[in-house]
DOTOR-182767 format. One record per residue (C-alpha): residue number from 1; residue in three letters; chain; y, z, x. Coordinates in Angstrom, 3 decimals. Layout:
N
<milo><i>NUM</i><aa>ALA</aa><ch>A</ch><v>Y</v><w>Z</w><u>X</u></milo>
...
//
This chain:
102
<milo><i>1</i><aa>MET</aa><ch>A</ch><v>-3.467</v><w>10.918</w><u>15.091</u></milo>
<milo><i>2</i><aa>THR</aa><ch>A</ch><v>-3.748</v><w>10.188</w><u>11.405</u></milo>
<milo><i>3</i><aa>GLU</aa><ch>A</ch><v>-6.429</v><w>7.515</w><u>11.267</u></milo>
<milo><i>4</i><aa>ILE</aa><ch>A</ch><v>-8.460</v><w>6.190</w><u>8.360</u></milo>
<milo><i>5</i><aa>ARG</aa><ch>A</ch><v>-11.339</v><w>3.730</w><u>8.541</u></milo>
<milo><i>6</i><aa>LYS</aa><ch>A</ch><v>-12.778</v><w>2.114</w><u>5.418</u></milo>
<milo><i>7</i><aa>ASP</aa><ch>A</ch><v>-15.299</v><w>-0.582</w><u>6.276</u></milo>
<milo><i>8</i><aa>ASP</aa><ch>A</ch><v>-13.181</v><w>-3.486</w><u>7.609</u></milo>
<milo><i>9</i><aa>LEU</aa><ch>A</ch><v>-9.882</v><w>-1.625</w><u>7.182</u></milo>
<milo><i>10</i><aa>TYR</aa><ch>A</ch><v>-8.277</v><w>0.535</w><u>9.880</u></milo>
<milo><i>11</i><aa>PHE</aa><ch>A</ch><v>-5.060</v><w>2.507</w><u>9.357</u></milo>
<milo><i>12</i><aa>CYS</aa><ch>A</ch><v>-3.083</v><w>4.566</w><u>11.891</u></milo>
<milo><i>13</i><aa>LEU</aa><ch>A</ch><v>0.050</v><w>6.284</w><u>10.622</u></milo>
<milo><i>14</i><aa>GLU</aa><ch>A</ch><v>1.614</v><w>7.190</w><u>13.969</u></milo>
<milo><i>15</i><aa>GLN</aa><ch>A</ch><v>1.176</v><w>3.725</w><u>15.458</u></milo>
<milo><i>16</i><aa>ARG</aa><ch>A</ch><v>2.201</v><w>2.133</w><u>12.132</u></milo>
<milo><i>17</i><aa>LEU</aa><ch>A</ch><v>-0.870</v><w>-0.032</w><u>12.557</u></milo>
<milo><i>18</i><aa>ILE</aa><ch>A</ch><v>-3.141</v><w>-1.626</w><u>9.988</u></milo>
<milo><i>19</i><aa>THR</aa><ch>A</ch><v>-5.984</v><w>-3.948</w><u>10.870</u></milo>
<milo><i>20</i><aa>VAL</aa><ch>A</ch><v>-8.495</v><w>-5.755</w><u>8.710</u></milo>
<milo><i>21</i><aa>ARG</aa><ch>A</ch><v>-11.555</v><w>-7.068</w><u>10.543</u></milo>
<milo><i>22</i><aa>GLU</aa><ch>A</ch><v>-9.791</v><w>-6.380</w><u>13.850</u></milo>
<milo><i>23</i><aa>GLN</aa><ch>A</ch><v>-6.827</v><w>-8.562</w><u>12.797</u></milo>
<milo><i>24</i><aa>ILE</aa><ch>A</ch><v>-3.426</v><w>-6.832</w><u>12.894</u></milo>
<milo><i>25</i><aa>ILE</aa><ch>A</ch><v>-1.671</v><w>-6.953</w><u>9.528</u></milo>
<milo><i>26</i><aa>GLU</aa><ch>A</ch><v>2.094</v><w>-7.330</w><u>9.895</u></milo>
<milo><i>27</i><aa>LEU</aa><ch>A</ch><v>3.887</v><w>-5.407</w><u>7.142</u></milo>
<milo><i>28</i><aa>THR</aa><ch>A</ch><v>7.519</v><w>-4.787</w><u>6.315</u></milo>
<milo><i>29</i><aa>VAL</aa><ch>A</ch><v>8.767</v><w>-1.202</w><u>6.452</u></milo>
<milo><i>30</i><aa>LYS</aa><ch>A</ch><v>8.562</v><w>-0.821</w><u>2.655</u></milo>
<milo><i>31</i><aa>GLU</aa><ch>A</ch><v>5.087</v><w>-2.371</w><u>2.462</u></milo>
<milo><i>32</i><aa>PHE</aa><ch>A</ch><v>3.823</v><w>-0.009</w><u>5.161</u></milo>
<milo><i>33</i><aa>GLU</aa><ch>A</ch><v>5.361</v><w>3.022</w><u>3.475</u></milo>
<milo><i>34</i><aa>ILE</aa><ch>A</ch><v>3.858</v><w>2.106</w><u>0.108</u></milo>
<milo><i>35</i><aa>PHE</aa><ch>A</ch><v>0.422</v><w>1.547</w><u>1.659</u></milo>
<milo><i>36</i><aa>SER</aa><ch>A</ch><v>0.677</v><w>4.794</w><u>3.647</u></milo>
<milo><i>37</i><aa>LEU</aa><ch>A</ch><v>1.332</v><w>6.798</w><u>0.486</u></milo>
<milo><i>38</i><aa>LEU</aa><ch>A</ch><v>-1.587</v><w>5.180</w><u>-1.284</u></milo>
<milo><i>39</i><aa>ILE</aa><ch>A</ch><v>-4.187</v><w>5.364</w><u>1.501</u></milo>
<milo><i>40</i><aa>LEU</aa><ch>A</ch><v>-3.285</v><w>8.948</w><u>2.447</u></milo>
<milo><i>41</i><aa>ASN</aa><ch>A</ch><v>-3.793</v><w>9.976</w><u>-1.210</u></milo>
<milo><i>42</i><aa>PRO</aa><ch>A</ch><v>-6.885</v><w>8.014</w><u>-2.287</u></milo>
<milo><i>43</i><aa>LYS</aa><ch>A</ch><v>-7.466</v><w>7.681</w><u>-6.028</u></milo>
<milo><i>44</i><aa>ARG</aa><ch>A</ch><v>-4.131</v><w>9.383</w><u>-6.789</u></milo>
<milo><i>45</i><aa>VAL</aa><ch>A</ch><v>-2.027</v><w>7.250</w><u>-9.098</u></milo>
<milo><i>46</i><aa>PHE</aa><ch>A</ch><v>1.583</v><w>6.787</w><u>-8.042</u></milo>
<milo><i>47</i><aa>THR</aa><ch>A</ch><v>3.940</v><w>5.779</w><u>-10.822</u></milo>
<milo><i>48</i><aa>TYR</aa><ch>A</ch><v>6.616</v><w>3.180</w><u>-10.230</u></milo>
<milo><i>49</i><aa>GLU</aa><ch>A</ch><v>9.207</v><w>5.968</w><u>-10.319</u></milo>
<milo><i>50</i><aa>MET</aa><ch>A</ch><v>7.312</v><w>8.039</w><u>-7.735</u></milo>
<milo><i>51</i><aa>LEU</aa><ch>A</ch><v>7.021</v><w>5.048</w><u>-5.411</u></milo>
<milo><i>52</i><aa>MET</aa><ch>A</ch><v>10.712</v><w>4.257</w><u>-5.752</u></milo>
<milo><i>53</i><aa>ASP</aa><ch>A</ch><v>11.639</v><w>7.879</w><u>-5.121</u></milo>
<milo><i>54</i><aa>LEU</aa><ch>A</ch><v>9.299</v><w>8.384</w><u>-2.140</u></milo>
<milo><i>55</i><aa>VAL</aa><ch>A</ch><v>9.683</v><w>4.982</w><u>-0.467</u></milo>
<milo><i>56</i><aa>TRP</aa><ch>A</ch><v>13.283</v><w>4.060</w><u>-1.158</u></milo>
<milo><i>57</i><aa>ASN</aa><ch>A</ch><v>14.610</v><w>7.657</w><u>-0.795</u></milo>
<milo><i>58</i><aa>GLU</aa><ch>A</ch><v>17.727</v><w>6.841</w><u>-2.742</u></milo>
<milo><i>59</i><aa>ASP</aa><ch>A</ch><v>18.949</v><w>6.327</w><u>-6.262</u></milo>
<milo><i>60</i><aa>TYR</aa><ch>A</ch><v>16.332</v><w>3.975</w><u>-7.606</u></milo>
<milo><i>61</i><aa>THR</aa><ch>A</ch><v>18.231</v><w>2.986</w><u>-10.737</u></milo>
<milo><i>62</i><aa>TYR</aa><ch>A</ch><v>19.404</v><w>0.078</w><u>-8.591</u></milo>
<milo><i>63</i><aa>TYR</aa><ch>A</ch><v>15.806</v><w>-1.015</w><u>-8.074</u></milo>
<milo><i>64</i><aa>SER</aa><ch>A</ch><v>13.310</v><w>-1.942</w><u>-10.709</u></milo>
<milo><i>65</i><aa>ARG</aa><ch>A</ch><v>9.586</v><w>-2.078</w><u>-11.292</u></milo>
<milo><i>66</i><aa>LYS</aa><ch>A</ch><v>9.878</v><w>-5.691</w><u>-10.249</u></milo>
<milo><i>67</i><aa>ALA</aa><ch>A</ch><v>10.911</v><w>-4.606</w><u>-6.728</u></milo>
<milo><i>68</i><aa>VAL</aa><ch>A</ch><v>7.840</v><w>-2.367</w><u>-6.466</u></milo>
<milo><i>69</i><aa>ASN</aa><ch>A</ch><v>5.626</v><w>-5.111</w><u>-7.931</u></milo>
<milo><i>70</i><aa>ASN</aa><ch>A</ch><v>6.961</v><w>-7.655</w><u>-5.432</u></milo>
<milo><i>71</i><aa>HIS</aa><ch>A</ch><v>6.286</v><w>-5.392</w><u>-2.444</u></milo>
<milo><i>72</i><aa>VAL</aa><ch>A</ch><v>2.785</v><w>-4.527</w><u>-3.698</u></milo>
<milo><i>73</i><aa>SER</aa><ch>A</ch><v>2.033</v><w>-8.198</w><u>-4.379</u></milo>
<milo><i>74</i><aa>ASN</aa><ch>A</ch><v>3.049</v><w>-9.129</w><u>-0.816</u></milo>
<milo><i>75</i><aa>LEU</aa><ch>A</ch><v>1.049</v><w>-6.193</w><u>0.558</u></milo>
<milo><i>76</i><aa>ARG</aa><ch>A</ch><v>-2.082</v><w>-7.296</w><u>-1.316</u></milo>
<milo><i>77</i><aa>LYS</aa><ch>A</ch><v>-1.769</v><w>-10.879</w><u>-0.050</u></milo>
<milo><i>78</i><aa>LYS</aa><ch>A</ch><v>-1.422</v><w>-9.701</w><u>3.543</u></milo>
<milo><i>79</i><aa>LEU</aa><ch>A</ch><v>-4.444</v><w>-7.352</w><u>3.326</u></milo>
<milo><i>80</i><aa>LYS</aa><ch>A</ch><v>-6.743</v><w>-9.933</w><u>1.738</u></milo>
<milo><i>81</i><aa>ILE</aa><ch>A</ch><v>-7.341</v><w>-12.091</w><u>4.808</u></milo>
<milo><i>82</i><aa>ALA</aa><ch>A</ch><v>-10.730</v><w>-13.219</w><u>3.430</u></milo>
<milo><i>83</i><aa>PRO</aa><ch>A</ch><v>-11.898</v><w>-13.778</w><u>-0.159</u></milo>
<milo><i>84</i><aa>ASP</aa><ch>A</ch><v>-14.835</v><w>-11.375</w><u>0.173</u></milo>
<milo><i>85</i><aa>LEU</aa><ch>A</ch><v>-12.579</v><w>-8.405</w><u>1.027</u></milo>
<milo><i>86</i><aa>PRO</aa><ch>A</ch><v>-11.905</v><w>-5.816</w><u>-1.678</u></milo>
<milo><i>87</i><aa>ASP</aa><ch>A</ch><v>-8.522</v><w>-5.270</w><u>-3.292</u></milo>
<milo><i>88</i><aa>TYR</aa><ch>A</ch><v>-7.502</v><w>-1.988</w><u>-1.686</u></milo>
<milo><i>89</i><aa>VAL</aa><ch>A</ch><v>-4.438</v><w>-1.512</w><u>-3.883</u></milo>
<milo><i>90</i><aa>LYS</aa><ch>A</ch><v>-5.389</v><w>-1.203</w><u>-7.535</u></milo>
<milo><i>91</i><aa>SER</aa><ch>A</ch><v>-3.057</v><w>-1.481</w><u>-10.491</u></milo>
<milo><i>92</i><aa>VAL</aa><ch>A</ch><v>-3.094</v><w>1.214</w><u>-13.140</u></milo>
<milo><i>93</i><aa>TYR</aa><ch>A</ch><v>-1.791</v><w>-0.814</w><u>-16.060</u></milo>
<milo><i>94</i><aa>GLY</aa><ch>A</ch><v>1.687</v><w>0.202</w><u>-17.159</u></milo>
<milo><i>95</i><aa>ILE</aa><ch>A</ch><v>1.772</v><w>3.215</w><u>-14.825</u></milo>
<milo><i>96</i><aa>GLY</aa><ch>A</ch><v>1.651</v><w>2.276</w><u>-11.146</u></milo>
<milo><i>97</i><aa>TYR</aa><ch>A</ch><v>-0.793</v><w>1.897</w><u>-8.275</u></milo>
<milo><i>98</i><aa>LYS</aa><ch>A</ch><v>-3.536</v><w>3.673</w><u>-6.338</u></milo>
<milo><i>99</i><aa>PHE</aa><ch>A</ch><v>-5.727</v><w>3.135</w><u>-3.274</u></milo>
<milo><i>100</i><aa>GLU</aa><ch>A</ch><v>-9.321</v><w>2.625</w><u>-4.236</u></milo>
<milo><i>101</i><aa>GLU</aa><ch>A</ch><v>-12.280</v><w>2.594</w><u>-1.923</u></milo>
<milo><i>102</i><aa>GLN</aa><ch>A</ch><v>-14.890</v><w>0.083</w><u>-2.896</u></milo>
//
Protein backbone atom coordinates (compact mmCIF):
# COMPACT_ATOMS: atom_id res chain seq x y z
CA MET A 1 0.00 0.00 0.00
CA THR A 2 1.14 3.50 -0.80
CA GLU A 3 0.32 5.41 2.36
CA ILE A 4 1.45 8.82 3.56
CA ARG A 5 0.75 10.38 6.95
CA LYS A 6 1.48 14.04 7.64
CA ASP A 7 0.14 15.11 11.02
CA ASP A 8 -3.66 15.27 10.54
CA LEU A 9 -3.51 14.18 6.89
CA TYR A 10 -3.70 10.56 5.73
CA PHE A 11 -3.39 9.50 2.09
CA CYS A 12 -3.76 6.02 0.57
CA LEU A 13 -3.29 5.73 -3.18
CA GLU A 14 -4.73 2.25 -3.68
CA GLN A 15 -7.88 2.92 -1.67
CA ARG A 16 -8.16 6.41 -3.23
CA LEU A 17 -8.65 7.63 0.32
CA ILE A 18 -7.76 10.93 1.93
CA THR A 19 -8.67 11.83 5.48
CA VAL A 20 -8.02 14.94 7.52
CA ARG A 21 -8.45 14.53 11.27
CA GLU A 22 -10.13 11.17 10.65
CA GLN A 23 -12.72 12.81 8.37
CA ILE A 24 -12.95 11.34 4.85
CA ILE A 25 -12.39 13.97 2.17
CA GLU A 26 -14.55 13.36 -0.90
CA LEU A 27 -12.67 14.38 -4.05
CA THR A 28 -13.47 14.24 -7.74
CA VAL A 29 -11.29 12.04 -9.94
CA LYS A 30 -9.27 15.03 -11.20
CA GLU A 31 -8.83 16.49 -7.71
CA PHE A 32 -7.57 13.14 -6.41
CA GLU A 33 -5.17 12.72 -9.31
CA ILE A 34 -3.76 16.22 -8.87
CA PHE A 35 -3.31 15.69 -5.12
CA SER A 36 -1.75 12.26 -5.69
CA LEU A 37 0.88 13.73 -8.01
CA LEU A 38 1.70 16.47 -5.53
CA ILE A 39 1.82 14.40 -2.33
CA LEU A 40 3.81 11.57 -3.94
CA ASN A 41 6.41 14.13 -5.09
CA PRO A 42 6.74 16.50 -2.11
CA LYS A 43 8.35 19.87 -2.80
CA ARG A 44 8.50 19.14 -6.55
CA VAL A 45 6.87 21.93 -8.53
CA PHE A 46 4.42 20.80 -11.19
CA THR A 47 3.77 23.34 -13.92
CA TYR A 48 0.27 23.88 -15.24
CA GLU A 49 1.32 22.11 -18.45
CA MET A 50 2.68 19.10 -16.54
CA LEU A 51 -0.52 18.81 -14.52
CA MET A 52 -2.66 19.02 -17.64
CA ASP A 53 -0.52 16.42 -19.39
CA LEU A 54 -0.35 13.99 -16.45
CA VAL A 55 -3.90 14.36 -15.12
CA TRP A 56 -5.95 14.95 -18.24
CA ASN A 57 -3.90 12.54 -20.43
CA GLU A 58 -5.11 14.17 -23.60
CA ASP A 59 -4.55 17.22 -25.74
CA TYR A 60 -4.63 19.95 -23.15
CA THR A 61 -4.92 22.83 -25.60
CA TYR A 62 -8.64 22.44 -24.96
CA TYR A 63 -8.09 23.09 -21.26
CA SER A 64 -6.56 26.12 -19.68
CA ARG A 65 -4.73 27.18 -16.56
CA LYS A 66 -8.13 28.21 -15.30
CA ALA A 67 -9.26 24.55 -15.33
CA VAL A 68 -6.24 23.55 -13.25
CA ASN A 69 -6.75 26.54 -10.93
CA ASN A 70 -10.42 25.64 -10.43
CA HIS A 71 -9.63 22.03 -9.51
CA VAL A 72 -6.83 23.09 -7.14
CA SER A 73 -9.07 25.73 -5.54
CA ASN A 74 -11.78 23.12 -4.90
CA LEU A 75 -9.18 20.67 -3.59
CA ARG A 76 -7.82 23.25 -1.13
CA LYS A 77 -11.30 24.07 0.17
CA LYS A 78 -12.08 20.40 0.74
CA LEU A 79 -8.79 19.73 2.58
CA LYS A 80 -9.08 22.75 4.88
CA ILE A 81 -11.82 21.43 7.16
CA ALA A 82 -10.58 23.64 10.03
CA PRO A 83 -8.94 27.09 9.99
CA ASP A 84 -5.88 25.92 11.93
CA LEU A 85 -4.94 23.31 9.29
CA PRO A 86 -2.06 24.09 6.93
CA ASP A 87 -2.47 24.68 3.21
CA TYR A 88 -1.06 21.44 1.82
CA VAL A 89 -1.13 22.61 -1.79
CA LYS A 90 1.11 25.61 -2.33
CA SER A 91 1.11 27.91 -5.32
CA VAL A 92 4.37 28.67 -7.07
CA TYR A 93 3.45 32.02 -8.59
CA GLY A 94 3.15 31.92 -12.36
CA ILE A 95 4.46 28.35 -12.59
CA GLY A 96 2.20 25.80 -10.90
CA TYR A 97 1.78 23.94 -7.62
CA LYS A 98 3.57 21.75 -5.10
CA PHE A 99 2.83 19.78 -1.93
CA GLU A 100 4.47 21.34 1.07
CA GLU A 101 4.79 19.83 4.49
CA GLN A 102 4.42 22.34 7.26
